[in-house]
C-alpha positions in Angstrom: 237.7 99.1 37.8 236.5 98.5 34.2 239.7 100.0 32.8 241.7 97.6 35.0 239.7 94.5 33.7 240.1 95.7 30.1 243.9 96.2 30.6 244.2 92.7 32.0 242.2 91.2 29.2 244.4 92.9 26.6 247.3 91.1 28.0 245.7 87.6 27.7 247.1 85.9 24.6 244.4 85.1 22.0 244.7 81.5 20.9 245.4 81.0 17.2 242.7 79.2 15.2 243.0 75.4 15.3 244.2 74.2 11.9 241.9 71.9 10.0 243.7 68.6 9.9 243.4 66.1 7.1 242.5 66.4 3.5 239.3 68.0 2.1 236.6 65.4 1.3 237.0 66.0 -2.5 240.7 65.1 -2.3 239.9 62.0 -0.2 237.2 60.9 -2.6 239.4 61.4 -5.7 242.2 59.4 -4.1 240.3 56.6 -2.5 236.9 56.3 -4.2 236.9 57.2 -7.9 238.3 53.9 -9.1 235.0 52.3 -8.3 232.5 55.2 -7.8 233.8 57.5 -10.5 234.5 61.2 -10.2 230.8 61.9 -10.7 229.6 59.4 -8.1 227.6 57.3 -10.6 229.9 54.2 -10.3 230.0 53.8 -14.1 233.7 52.9 -14.1 234.9 49.4 -15.1 235.4 48.4 -11.4 232.1 50.1 -10.4 230.1 48.2 -12.9 232.0 45.0 -12.1 231.4 45.3 -8.3 227.9 46.8 -8.6 228.9 49.9 -6.6 226.0 52.2 -5.7 225.2 55.2 -7.7 225.4 58.2 -5.3 223.4 60.4 -7.6 220.4 58.0 -7.3 217.5 59.4 -5.4 216.7 55.9 -4.2 220.2 55.4 -2.8 220.2 58.9 -1.2 216.8 58.4 0.4 217.3 54.8 1.6 220.8 55.2 3.0 221.4 56.9 6.4 224.5 58.8 7.3 225.3 56.2 9.9 225.2 53.5 7.2 227.5 55.5 5.0 230.0 56.0 7.9 229.8 52.3 8.7 230.3 51.2 5.1 233.4 53.4 4.8 234.8 52.4 8.2 234.1 48.7 8.1 233.5 47.9 4.4 230.4 46.2 3.1 230.1 42.4 3.7 229.8 40.2 0.6 231.0 43.1 -1.7 234.4 44.4 -2.7 233.9 47.5 -0.6 237.0 47.3 1.7 237.2 48.8 5.2 239.0 52.2 5.4 239.2 52.3 9.2 243.0 51.8 9.0 243.4 54.3 6.1 241.1 57.2 7.0 240.5 59.0 10.3 237.0 59.3 11.7 237.1 63.0 10.8 237.9 62.1 7.2 235.2 59.5 7.1 232.6 62.0 8.5 233.8 64.6 6.0 232.9 62.2 3.2 229.2 61.9 4.2 228.1 65.4 3.1 230.4 65.0 0.0 228.5 61.9 -1.0 225.2 63.5 -0.2 226.1 66.4 -2.6 226.0 63.9 -5.5 222.3 63.6 -5.0 221.7 67.3 -5.4 222.9 67.5 -9.0 
């Protein structure tokens, strides 16, 4: 009986791994965010200083900003600032992937 079950299981095709869709967070950040936030997340670019973009390396920013607020800011933009919404440009998976990437700036 066991041999029969094993023989039947051996014939069941194993699904291939699901490919990860979208770009890695670093690539997204470099393409979409560095103009204002800089490659180092400090926002010390011309546009970052002009728009008063937050410094992602700041402990104050890291501790006072929730993951939900980060996702909302990326998705919907930030009212009364130049932070535009990215809901039409990035998928929800891409937006969620940026959260730990931004958090990593605080650990340097």
